[in-house]
DOTORMAR-765041 format. One line per 2 residues: number of its first residue (from 1); for each residue x, y, z of N, C-alpha, C. Coordinates in Angstrom, 1 decimal. Layout:
N
NUM> X/Y/Z/X/Y/Z/X/Y/Z ~ ...
This chain:
190
1> 0.8/-1.2/0.0/0.0/0.0/0.0/0.9/1.3/0.0 ~ 0.5/2.2/-0.8/1.3/3.5/-0.9/1.0/4.4/0.2
3> 2.0/5.1/0.7/1.7/6.1/1.8/1.2/7.3/1.1 ~ 0.6/8.2/1.9/0.1/9.5/1.4/1.2/10.3/0.8
5> 2.4/10.2/1.4/3.5/11.0/0.9/3.9/10.5/-0.5 ~ 4.0/9.2/-0.7/4.4/8.7/-2.0/3.3/9.1/-3.0
7> 2.0/9.0/-2.6/0.9/9.3/-3.5/0.9/10.7/-3.9 ~ 1.2/11.6/-3.0/1.3/13.1/-3.2/2.4/13.4/-4.2
9> 3.6/12.7/-4.0/4.7/12.9/-4.8/4.4/12.5/-6.2 ~ 3.8/11.3/-6.4/3.4/10.8/-7.7/2.4/11.8/-8.4
11> 1.5/12.4/-7.6/0.6/13.3/-8.2/1.3/14.6/-8.7 ~ 2.3/15.0/-7.9/3.0/16.2/-8.2/3.9/15.9/-9.5
13> 4.5/14.8/-9.6/5.3/14.4/-10.7/4.4/14.3/-12.0 ~ 3.2/13.7/-11.8/2.3/13.6/-12.9/1.8/15.0/-13.4
15> 1.6/15.9/-12.5/1.2/17.3/-12.8/2.3/18.0/-13.6 ~ 3.6/17.8/-13.1/4.7/18.4/-13.8/4.8/17.9/-15.2
17> 4.6/16.6/-15.4/4.7/16.0/-16.7/3.6/16.6/-17.6 ~ 2.4/16.7/-17.0/1.3/17.3/-17.8/1.6/18.7/-18.2
19> 2.1/19.5/-17.3/2.4/20.9/-17.5/3.4/21.0/-18.7 ~ 4.5/20.1/-18.6/5.5/20.1/-19.7/4.9/19.7/-21.0
21> 4.0/18.7/-21.0/3.3/18.3/-22.2/2.5/19.4/-22.8 ~ 1.7/20.1/-22.0/0.9/21.3/-22.4/1.8/22.3/-23.1
23> 2.9/22.7/-22.4/3.8/23.7/-22.9/4.3/23.3/-24.3 ~ 4.7/22.1/-24.4/5.2/21.6/-25.7/4.2/21.5/-26.8
25> 3.0/21.1/-26.4/1.8/21.1/-27.3/1.5/22.4/-27.8 ~ 1.4/23.4/-26.9/1.1/24.8/-27.3/2.3/25.4/-28.2
27> 3.5/25.1/-27.8/4.6/25.5/-28.6/4.4/25.1/-30.1 ~ 4.0/23.9/-30.3/3.8/23.4/-31.7/2.5/23.7/-32.3
29> 1.4/23.7/-31.6/0.1/23.8/-32.2/-0.8/25.0/-31.7 ~ -0.2/25.8/-30.8/-1.0/26.9/-30.2/-0.6/28.3/-30.6
31> -1.5/29.2/-30.2/-1.3/30.6/-30.6/-1.8/31.5/-29.5 ~ -1.1/32.6/-29.3/-1.7/33.7/-28.5/-2.0/34.8/-29.5
33> -3.2/35.1/-29.7/-3.6/36.0/-30.8/-4.3/37.2/-30.2 ~ -4.1/38.4/-30.9/-4.9/39.5/-30.6/-5.4/40.0/-32.0
35> -6.7/40.0/-32.2/-7.3/40.5/-33.4/-7.9/41.8/-33.2 ~ -7.8/42.7/-34.1/-8.4/44.0/-34.1/-9.4/44.1/-35.3
37> -10.6/44.4/-35.1/-11.5/44.5/-36.2/-12.6/45.5/-35.9 ~ -13.2/46.0/-37.1/-14.2/47.0/-37.0/-15.4/46.5/-36.3
39> -16.0/47.3/-35.4/-17.2/46.9/-34.7/-18.1/48.1/-34.4 ~ -19.3/48.2/-35.0/-20.1/49.4/-34.7/-20.5/49.5/-33.3
41> -20.5/48.4/-32.5/-20.9/48.4/-31.1/-19.8/49.0/-30.2 ~ -18.5/49.0/-30.7/-17.4/49.4/-29.8/-17.3/50.9/-29.8
43> -16.9/51.5/-28.7/-16.8/53.0/-28.5/-16.0/53.6/-29.6 ~ -14.8/53.0/-29.9/-13.9/53.5/-30.9/-14.2/53.1/-32.3
45> -15.2/52.2/-32.4/-15.5/51.7/-33.8/-14.6/50.5/-34.1 ~ -13.7/50.1/-33.2/-12.8/49.0/-33.4/-12.8/48.1/-32.1
47> -12.7/46.8/-32.3/-12.7/45.9/-31.1/-11.4/45.2/-31.0 ~ -10.9/45.0/-29.8/-9.7/44.2/-29.6/-10.2/42.9/-29.0
49> -9.7/41.8/-29.7/-10.2/40.5/-29.4/-9.1/39.5/-29.1 ~ -8.7/39.4/-27.8/-7.7/38.4/-27.4/-8.2/37.0/-27.4
51> -7.3/36.1/-27.8/-7.7/34.7/-27.9/-6.4/33.8/-27.7 ~ -6.6/32.8/-26.9/-5.6/31.7/-26.8/-6.2/30.5/-27.5
53> -5.5/29.8/-28.4/-6.0/28.7/-29.0/-5.0/27.6/-29.4 ~ -5.5/26.4/-29.5/-4.7/25.2/-29.9/-5.5/24.5/-31.0
55> -4.9/24.1/-32.1/-5.6/23.4/-33.2/-5.1/22.0/-33.4 ~ -6.1/21.2/-33.8/-5.8/19.8/-34.1/-6.8/19.3/-35.2
57> -6.4/18.2/-35.8/-7.4/17.5/-36.8/-8.4/16.7/-35.9 ~ -9.4/16.2/-36.6/-10.4/15.4/-35.9/-9.9/14.2/-35.2
59> -8.9/13.5/-35.8/-8.3/12.3/-35.2/-7.7/12.5/-33.9 ~ -7.2/13.8/-33.6/-6.6/14.1/-32.4/-7.4/15.1/-31.5
61> -8.7/15.1/-31.7/-9.5/16.0/-30.9/-9.5/15.7/-29.4 ~ -9.1/14.5/-29.1/-9.0/14.1/-27.7/-8.0/14.8/-26.9
63> -6.9/15.2/-27.7/-5.8/16.1/-27.1/-6.4/17.4/-26.7 ~ -7.3/18.0/-27.5/-7.9/19.3/-27.2/-8.8/19.2/-26.0
65> -9.5/18.0/-25.9/-10.3/17.8/-24.7/-9.5/17.7/-23.4 ~ -8.3/17.1/-23.5/-7.4/17.0/-22.3/-7.0/18.4/-21.9
67> -6.6/19.3/-22.9/-6.2/20.6/-22.6/-7.3/21.4/-21.9 ~ -8.5/21.3/-22.5/-9.7/22.0/-22.0/-10.0/21.5/-20.6
69> -9.9/20.2/-20.3/-10.1/19.7/-19.0/-9.1/20.2/-18.0 ~ -7.8/20.3/-18.4/-6.8/20.8/-17.6/-7.0/22.2/-17.1
71> -7.4/23.1/-18.1/-7.6/24.5/-17.8/-8.9/24.8/-17.2 ~ -9.9/23.9/-17.5/-11.2/24.1/-16.9/-12.0/25.3/-17.5
73> -11.7/25.7/-18.7/-12.4/26.8/-19.3/-12.2/26.7/-20.8 ~ -12.9/27.6/-21.6/-12.8/27.6/-23.0/-13.7/26.6/-23.7
75> -13.7/26.6/-25.0/-14.5/25.8/-25.8/-13.8/25.2/-27.0 ~ -14.3/24.1/-27.5/-13.7/23.5/-28.7/-14.7/23.8/-29.9
77> -14.1/24.3/-31.0/-14.9/24.7/-32.2/-14.4/24.0/-33.4 ~ -15.2/23.8/-34.4/-14.8/23.4/-35.7/-14.4/24.6/-36.5
79> -13.2/24.5/-37.1/-12.6/25.7/-37.8/-12.4/25.2/-39.2 ~ -13.1/25.7/-40.2/-12.9/25.3/-41.6/-12.0/26.4/-42.3
81> -11.1/25.9/-43.1/-10.3/26.9/-43.9/-10.3/26.3/-45.3 ~ -10.3/27.2/-46.3/-10.3/26.8/-47.7/-8.9/26.6/-48.2
83> -8.7/25.5/-48.8/-7.4/25.1/-49.5/-7.6/25.5/-50.9 ~ -7.0/26.6/-51.3/-7.2/27.2/-52.7/-6.7/26.3/-53.8
85> -5.5/25.7/-53.6/-5.0/24.9/-54.7/-5.8/23.6/-54.9 ~ -6.4/23.0/-53.9/-7.1/21.8/-54.0/-8.6/22.1/-54.1
87> -9.1/23.3/-53.9/-10.5/23.7/-54.0/-11.3/22.9/-53.1 ~ -10.9/22.7/-51.8/-11.7/22.0/-50.8/-11.4/22.6/-49.5
89> -12.2/22.2/-48.5/-12.1/22.7/-47.2/-11.3/21.8/-46.3 ~ -10.4/22.4/-45.5/-9.6/21.7/-44.5/-10.3/22.0/-43.1
91> -10.6/20.9/-42.4/-11.4/21.0/-41.2/-10.4/20.8/-40.0 ~ -10.3/21.8/-39.1/-9.5/21.7/-37.9/-10.5/21.9/-36.7
93> -10.0/21.4/-35.6/-10.7/21.7/-34.4/-9.8/22.6/-33.5 ~ -10.5/23.6/-32.9/-9.7/24.6/-32.1/-10.2/24.6/-30.7
95> -9.3/24.5/-29.8/-9.6/24.8/-28.4/-9.3/26.3/-28.2 ~ -10.3/27.1/-27.8/-10.2/28.5/-27.7/-10.6/29.0/-26.3
97> -9.8/29.9/-25.8/-10.2/30.6/-24.6/-10.2/32.1/-24.9 ~ -11.4/32.7/-24.8/-11.6/34.1/-25.2/-12.0/35.0/-24.0
99> -12.6/34.4/-23.0/-13.1/35.2/-21.8/-11.9/35.8/-21.1 ~ -11.9/37.1/-20.9/-10.8/37.8/-20.3/-10.5/37.3/-18.9
101> -11.5/36.9/-18.2/-11.3/36.4/-16.8/-10.6/35.1/-16.8 ~ -10.8/34.3/-17.8/-10.1/33.0/-17.9/-8.7/33.2/-18.4
103> -8.5/34.1/-19.3/-7.2/34.4/-19.8/-6.3/35.0/-18.7 ~ -6.9/35.9/-17.9/-6.2/36.5/-16.8/-6.0/35.6/-15.6
105> -7.0/34.7/-15.4/-7.0/33.9/-14.2/-6.4/32.5/-14.3 ~ -6.3/32.0/-15.6/-5.9/30.6/-15.8/-4.7/30.5/-16.8
107> -5.0/31.1/-18.0/-4.0/30.9/-19.1/-2.7/31.7/-18.8 ~ -2.8/32.9/-18.5/-1.6/33.8/-18.3/-0.8/33.3/-17.1
109> -1.4/33.0/-15.9/-0.6/32.5/-14.8/0.1/31.2/-15.1 ~ -0.6/30.3/-15.9/0.0/29.0/-16.2/1.3/29.2/-17.1
111> 1.2/30.1/-18.1/2.4/30.3/-19.0/3.4/31.2/-18.4 ~ 3.1/32.0/-17.4/4.1/32.7/-16.7/4.9/31.7/-15.8
113> 4.2/30.8/-15.2/4.9/29.8/-14.4/5.6/28.7/-15.2 ~ 5.1/28.4/-16.4/5.6/27.4/-17.3/5.9/28.0/-18.6
115> 6.9/28.8/-18.8/7.1/29.5/-20.1/7.4/28.6/-21.3 ~ 7.1/29.1/-22.4/7.3/28.4/-23.7/8.8/28.3/-23.9
117> 9.2/27.2/-24.6/10.6/27.0/-24.9/10.9/27.7/-26.2 ~ 9.9/28.0/-27.0/10.0/28.7/-28.3/10.2/30.2/-28.0
119> 11.2/30.8/-28.5/11.5/32.2/-28.3/10.4/33.0/-29.0 ~ 10.0/32.6/-30.1/8.9/33.4/-30.9/7.6/33.3/-30.1
121> 7.2/32.1/-29.6/6.0/31.9/-28.9/6.0/32.7/-27.6 ~ 7.2/32.7/-26.9/7.3/33.4/-25.7/7.2/34.9/-25.9
123> 7.7/35.4/-27.0/7.6/36.9/-27.3/6.1/37.2/-27.6 ~ 5.4/36.3/-28.3/4.0/36.5/-28.6/3.2/36.5/-27.3
125> 3.6/35.6/-26.4/2.9/35.6/-25.1/3.1/36.9/-24.3 ~ 4.3/37.4/-24.3/4.6/38.6/-23.6/3.8/39.8/-24.2
127> 3.7/39.8/-25.5/3.0/40.9/-26.1/1.5/40.7/-25.8 ~ 1.0/39.5/-25.8/-0.4/39.1/-25.5/-0.7/39.7/-24.1
129> 0.2/39.4/-23.2/-0.1/39.9/-21.8/-0.1/41.4/-21.7 ~ 0.8/42.1/-22.5/0.8/43.5/-22.5/-0.5/44.1/-23.0
131> -1.0/43.5/-24.0/-2.3/44.0/-24.6/-3.4/43.8/-23.6 ~ -3.5/42.6/-23.0/-4.5/42.3/-22.0/-4.4/43.3/-20.9
133> -3.2/43.6/-20.4/-3.0/44.6/-19.4/-3.5/46.0/-19.8 ~ -3.3/46.4/-21.1/-3.8/47.6/-21.6/-5.3/47.6/-21.6
135> -5.9/46.5/-22.0/-7.4/46.4/-22.0/-7.9/46.5/-20.6 ~ -7.2/45.9/-19.6/-7.7/45.9/-18.2/-7.6/47.4/-17.7
137> -6.7/48.2/-18.2/-6.6/49.6/-17.9/-7.5/50.5/-18.7 ~ -8.3/49.8/-19.6/-9.3/50.5/-20.4/-8.7/51.4/-21.4
139> -7.4/51.2/-21.8/-6.7/52.0/-22.8/-7.3/51.8/-24.2 ~ -7.9/50.6/-24.4/-8.5/50.3/-25.7/-9.7/51.3/-26.0
141> -10.1/52.0/-25.1/-11.2/52.9/-25.3/-10.8/54.3/-25.7 ~ -9.5/54.5/-26.0/-9.0/55.8/-26.5/-8.2/55.5/-27.8
143> -8.2/56.5/-28.7/-7.5/56.3/-29.9/-6.0/56.1/-29.7 ~ -5.4/56.7/-28.7/-4.0/56.5/-28.4/-3.8/55.1/-27.9
145> -4.6/54.6/-27.0/-4.5/53.3/-26.5/-4.7/52.3/-27.6 ~ -5.6/52.5/-28.5/-5.8/51.6/-29.6/-4.6/51.5/-30.5
147> -4.0/52.7/-30.8/-2.8/52.7/-31.6/-1.6/52.0/-30.9 ~ -1.5/52.2/-29.6/-0.5/51.5/-28.8/-0.7/49.9/-28.9
149> -1.9/49.5/-28.8/-2.2/48.1/-28.9/-1.9/47.6/-30.3 ~ -2.4/48.3/-31.3/-2.1/47.9/-32.7/-0.6/47.8/-33.0
151> 0.2/48.7/-32.5/1.6/48.6/-32.7/2.2/47.3/-32.1 ~ 1.7/47.0/-30.9/2.2/45.7/-30.2/1.8/44.5/-31.1
153> 0.5/44.5/-31.5/-0.1/43.4/-32.2/0.7/43.2/-33.6 ~ 1.0/44.3/-34.2/1.7/44.3/-35.5/3.0/43.5/-35.4
155> 3.7/43.5/-34.2/4.9/42.7/-34.0/4.7/41.3/-33.7 ~ 3.5/40.9/-33.4/3.2/39.4/-33.1/3.2/38.6/-34.4
157> 3.6/37.4/-34.3/3.7/36.5/-35.4/2.4/35.8/-35.6 ~ 1.8/36.0/-36.8/0.6/35.3/-37.1/0.9/34.3/-38.2
159> 0.2/33.2/-38.2/0.4/32.2/-39.3/0.0/32.7/-40.6 ~ -1.0/33.5/-40.7/-1.5/34.0/-42.0/-1.1/35.5/-42.1
161> -0.9/36.0/-43.3/-0.6/37.4/-43.5/-1.8/38.2/-43.0 ~ -1.5/39.4/-42.6/-2.6/40.3/-42.1/-3.6/40.5/-43.2
163> -4.9/40.5/-42.8/-6.0/40.7/-43.7/-6.4/42.2/-43.7 ~ -7.5/42.5/-44.3/-8.0/43.9/-44.4/-8.3/44.5/-43.0
165> -8.6/43.7/-42.0/-8.9/44.2/-40.7/-7.7/44.1/-39.7 ~ -6.5/44.0/-40.3/-5.3/43.8/-39.5/-5.0/45.1/-38.7
167> -4.1/44.9/-37.7/-3.7/46.0/-36.9/-3.0/47.1/-37.8 ~ -2.2/46.6/-38.8/-1.6/47.6/-39.6/-2.6/48.4/-40.4
169> -3.7/47.9/-40.8/-4.7/48.6/-41.5/-5.4/49.6/-40.5 ~ -5.5/49.2/-39.2/-6.0/50.1/-38.2/-5.1/51.3/-38.1
171> -3.8/51.1/-38.1/-2.9/52.2/-37.9/-2.9/53.2/-39.0 ~ -3.2/52.7/-40.2/-3.2/53.7/-41.3/-4.6/54.0/-41.9
173> -5.6/53.6/-41.2/-7.0/53.9/-41.7/-7.3/55.4/-41.6 ~ -8.0/55.9/-42.6/-8.3/57.3/-42.5/-9.1/57.7/-41.3
175> -10.0/56.8/-40.9/-10.9/57.0/-39.8/-10.0/57.1/-38.5 ~ -9.0/56.3/-38.4/-8.1/56.3/-37.2/-7.3/57.6/-37.2
177> -6.8/58.0/-38.3/-6.0/59.2/-38.4/-6.9/60.4/-38.1 ~ -8.1/60.5/-38.7/-9.0/61.6/-38.4/-9.3/61.7/-36.9
179> -9.6/60.6/-36.3/-9.9/60.6/-34.8/-8.7/61.0/-34.0 ~ -7.6/60.6/-34.4/-6.3/61.0/-33.7/-6.1/62.5/-33.8
181> -6.3/63.0/-35.0/-6.1/64.4/-35.2/-7.1/65.2/-34.4 ~ -8.4/64.8/-34.4/-9.4/65.4/-33.6/-9.1/65.4/-32.2
183> -8.6/64.2/-31.7/-8.3/64.1/-30.3/-7.1/65.0/-29.9 ~ -6.1/65.1/-30.7/-5.0/66.0/-30.5/-5.4/67.5/-30.4
185> -6.3/67.9/-31.4/-6.7/69.3/-31.4/-7.7/69.6/-30.3 ~ -8.5/68.7/-29.8/-9.4/69.0/-28.8/-8.8/68.9/-27.4
187> -7.6/68.3/-27.3/-7.0/68.3/-25.9/-5.9/69.3/-25.8 ~ -5.6/70.1/-26.8/-4.5/71.1/-26.7/-4.9/72.2/-25.7
189> -3.9/72.7/-25.0/-4.2/73.8/-24.1/-4.1/75.1/-24.9 ~ -5.0/76.0/-24.6/-5.0/77.3/-25.4/-4.3/78.3/-24.6
């Protein structure tokens, strides 16, 4: 019969192995993303959308379920992408955490305690944390805060090239420039 001490040590070792597995899995298949897109409901007309995700094919969806169970938050979605050369759809499954309370309370503390071994992924994580901190400080509600966020996001590595709603488009959009000029002129001391 195992003593409680041995059982506790075994559980601790198993948890460390699980943590290492999750870090490696995310290094290979995960992303810390910040998307910026137009939204008529947002005060600035733009919304900042942080997301942590991990992708897999259907045959390995059980791995995503393990990650979801470990963190105790998030959802698993079907994600379809069009393969242009083959003119068919590629189906992936994504484990996503989008709720800010879960990102701040579970995902960020985990990866601060168990950092990525990939330099690029670690830098993306650090930028991800900076943006979430700016959102927490409500800086995304000003044009200057949005520009600061967009500049951080522009440095993050995305698997796909930026699309029309990318941070770089936010930085150069005429609407953004107009609002920034208006903000500068309305806050000047006379």
